[in-house]
C-alpha positions in Angstrom: 0.1 0.0 -0.1 1.1 3.7 -0.4 0.2 5.6 2.2 0.4 9.4 2.2 0.7 11.3 5.3 -0.1 14.6 5.6 -0.8 17.5 8.2 -2.4 20.2 5.8 -4.1 18.5 2.8 -3.2 20.6 0.0 -3.9 20.2 -3.7 -0.8 18.4 -4.2 -1.9 15.3 -1.9 -5.0 15.4 -3.3 -3.6 14.9 -6.9 -1.1 12.1 -5.8 -4.4 10.3 -4.1 -6.3 10.7 -7.8 -3.1 9.6 -9.5 -2.6 6.3 -7.3 -6.4 5.6 -7.6 -6.1 6.4 -11.4 -3.5 3.7 -11.7 -5.6 1.4 -9.3 -3.1 1.5 -6.7 -3.8 0.5 -3.2 -3.7 4.2 -1.3 -4.5 5.8 1.7 -4.7 9.6 2.3 -3.7 10.1 6.2 -4.0 13.1 8.1 -1.0 12.7 11.1 -1.1 15.8 13.1 -3.3 14.1 15.5 -1.9 10.8 15.5 0.4 9.4 18.4 3.6 7.1 16.9 5.7 4.7 18.6 5.3 1.0 19.2 7.7 -1.7 17.1 6.6 -3.4 14.0 7.1 -3.1 10.0 5.1 -3.6 6.8 5.8 -3.8 3.2 3.7 -0.3 2.7 5.5 2.9 1.1 5.1 6.4 3.1 5.2 9.4 1.5 5.5 11.9 3.7 3.7 15.1 2.7 3.7 17.4 6.0 3.6 20.9 5.7 6.7 21.3 8.0 9.9 19.9 7.1 10.6 18.9 10.6 7.9 17.0 11.0 8.7 15.3 7.8 11.6 14.4 9.2 11.0 13.1 12.4 8.5 10.9 10.9 11.0 9.5 8.2 13.2 8.8 11.0 10.8 7.0 13.3 9.4 4.9 10.2 12.8 3.9 8.9 13.5 2.8 12.3 10.9 0.4 12.2 11.9 -0.9 8.7 9.8 1.1 6.7 10.2 2.7 3.5 10.0 6.5 3.2 9.7 8.6 0.3 12.1 10.6 0.5 14.3 8.9 3.0 15.3 10.7 6.1 18.7 10.9 5.0 17.9 13.2 1.9 15.5 15.4 3.9 18.0 16.3 6.4 20.4 16.9 3.5 17.8 19.1 1.8 16.6 20.8 4.7 19.7 22.4 5.4 21.0 24.7 2.7 24.2 24.6 4.2 24.4 20.7 4.0 22.8 21.1 0.2 25.4 23.3 -0.5 28.2 21.2 0.7 27.2 18.2 -1.1 26.9 19.9 -4.3 30.5 21.2 -3.7 32.0 17.6 -3.1 30.6 16.9 -6.5 32.1 19.8 -8.1 28.4 21.0 -9.2 28.5 24.6 -10.1 26.6 26.9 -7.5 26.6 30.7 -6.8 29.7 31.8 -4.3 28.5 31.5 -0.8 30.3 32.4 2.5 29.5 30.8 6.1 30.0 33.0 9.3 29.3 32.3 12.9 29.6 35.8 14.5 28.0 39.3 13.3 31.0 40.3 12.9 31.7 37.6 10.5 28.7 38.0 8.6 29.5 41.7 7.9 32.8 40.5 6.6 31.2 37.7 4.8 29.1 40.3 2.8 31.8 42.5 2.1 34.0 39.6 0.8 30.9 38.6 -1.3 30.2 42.1 -2.6 26.9 44.0 -3.0 24.0 42.9 -3.4 24.4 40.1 -1.7 21.6 37.7 -0.5 21.0 36.3 3.1 19.6 32.9 3.6 18.1 31.2 6.3 19.9 27.7 6.7 16.2 26.5 6.9 12.9 27.3 5.5 10.8 27.1 2.2 8.9 29.6 -0.4 11.4 32.3 -0.4 10.6 33.0 3.5 13.5 35.2 5.4 15.5 35.8 2.2 17.1 39.4 2.7 19.0 41.0 -0.6 21.4 43.8 0.7 22.5 46.2 -1.4 25.0 48.1 0.7 27.0 47.8 4.1 24.0 49.5 6.1 21.3 47.3 4.9 23.9 44.2 5.6 24.1 45.8 9.1 20.3 46.1 9.8 19.8 42.8 8.5 22.3 41.1 10.7 21.3 42.7 13.5 18.0 41.4 13.2 18.9 37.9 12.2 21.2 37.7 15.4 18.2 38.0 17.5 15.8 35.5 15.8 16.9 32.4 17.3 19.8 30.0 17.1 19.4 29.3 13.2 19.5 32.4 12.1 22.9 32.7 14.0 24.3 30.5 11.2 24.8 33.2 8.6 24.6 32.1 5.0 25.6 34.9 2.5 25.4 34.0 -1.4 26.4 36.0 -4.2 23.4 37.9 -5.8 22.9 36.3 -9.6 21.4 38.3 -12.3 19.0 36.0 -13.4 17.3 38.6 -15.8 13.7 38.3 -14.2 13.6 34.3 -14.3 14.9 30.9 -12.9 14.1 27.4 -13.4 12.8 24.8 -11.3 13.2 21.0 -12.7 11.7 17.9 -11.1 13.6 14.8 -10.8 12.0 11.1 -10.3 13.8 7.9 -9.4 16.7 9.8 -10.5 15.1 10.5 -14.2 14.6 14.5 -14.9 10.7 14.3 -15.9 10.4 18.4 -16.8 11.3 21.6 -15.5 9.3 25.2 -15.4 10.8 28.6 -15.9 9.7 30.9 -13.3 9.4 34.8 -14.4 8.7 37.9 -11.8 9.1 41.2 -11.8 10.4 40.9 -8.1 13.4 39.0 -7.4 12.4 36.2 -5.7 10.4 34.2 -8.4 8.8 31.5 -6.2 5.4 30.5 -7.9 4.0 30.5 -4.3 4.6 34.1 -4.8 3.3 35.2 -7.5 6.2 34.2 -10.1 4.6 33.1 -13.8 5.3 29.5 -14.9 5.9 28.4 -18.5 7.4 25.1 -19.9 11.6 24.7 -19.9 12.8 22.2 -22.0 15.2 19.4 -20.3 17.6 18.6 -22.7 21.5 18.1 -22.9 23.4 20.0 -20.1 20.9 20.8 -17.9 19.6 16.7 -18.0 23.2 15.7 -17.3 23.5 18.3 -14.6 20.2 17.2 -13.0 21.6 13.6 -13.1 24.8 14.8 -11.5 22.5 16.4 -8.7 20.6 13.5 -8.1 23.9 11.3 -7.5 25.0 14.2 -5.0 21.9 14.3 -2.8 19.9 11.1 -3.7 16.3 10.7 -3.0 13.1 9.7 -4.7 11.9 13.0 -5.7 13.6 16.2 -5.9 12.9 19.7 -7.2 16.2 21.4 -7.9 16.3 25.2 -8.4 18.5 26.5 -11.0 20.2 29.8 -12.6 21.1 30.5 -16.2 24.3 32.4 -16.7 26.0 33.1 -19.7 28.7 30.6 -18.3 26.3 27.8 -17.6 24.1 26.6 -14.8 24.2 27.2 -11.1 22.3 25.0 -8.9 20.6 27.3 -6.3 18.7 25.2 -3.6 17.9 21.0 -3.8 14.0 20.7 -2.2 12.8 17.0 -1.1 9.3 18.1 -0.5 8.2 20.7 -3.2 4.9 21.7 -4.4 4.1 20.9 -8.0 0.7 21.9 -8.3 1.8 25.3 -10.7 4.1 23.4 -12.6 1.7 20.6 -14.3 -0.2 22.8 -17.0 2.8 24.5 -18.3 4.9 21.1 -18.8 2.1 18.9 -19.7 3.9 16.4 -17.3 1.7 14.4 -14.9 3.8 14.8 -11.9 1.8 13.1 -9.4 1.3 10.4 -11.6 5.2 10.1 -11.9 5.7 10.3 -8.4 3.1 7.4 -7.3 4.4 4.7 -10.0 8.0 5.1 -8.5 6.5 4.8 -5.0 4.5 1.6 -6.5 8.1 0.6 -7.9 9.4 0.8 -4.7 6.5 -1.8 -3.2 7.2 -4.3 -5.2 
């Protein structure tokens, strides 16, 4: 059985359920936010973790894997994708091109990192999604203000991840990889420097072939996983990988690409069950 676990029922989970039913799969959609987990035992089910919170998904995956169950994505992949610094390190180890970055552990170090990267620079939380709490700083004064705010937001924000600002001419690319195979991609366009479709970015089809297709396979080789969404910048010198996501939303990517993303995911899950 394919068991789709959720804490907030979004369109994605409904689409996954519909796809599984179309394929005649034994499937269950389970709201887990009020459930108590524990005990021992194992089964042959495949657990597709779609909780709204990354920490919730990771906790469930660790628990289920400890009982010998197959989880999509595995906990190790969730952990890697949920930490931007860990993702960066994995890509760097695989010699995959990405925007220049600096790491700092103090306010003074963060300011020095921004000065070294050069302005504009982008401050990113090491955990988070939907483009939240990103800050583009155009000069030293702006950097000082952002750093002071981050220093008081809690422990996670006291790890300062500073990235170069990449001029992307109003668009970037999100690509989807299922079972190690690139299946489709969208180009996201926005007048704002953050192009996430959750924040109003417009999506159109991006052909996946050649250099882009090969790069996506290399990203999967570096990160692993069953279902990844990879964010990339196209530059004059080639593609740069910006982020890798393990629990991405995809409802706005189906129509532009013409690819049934939920069906591809549940087909992959069904193969794991066998």
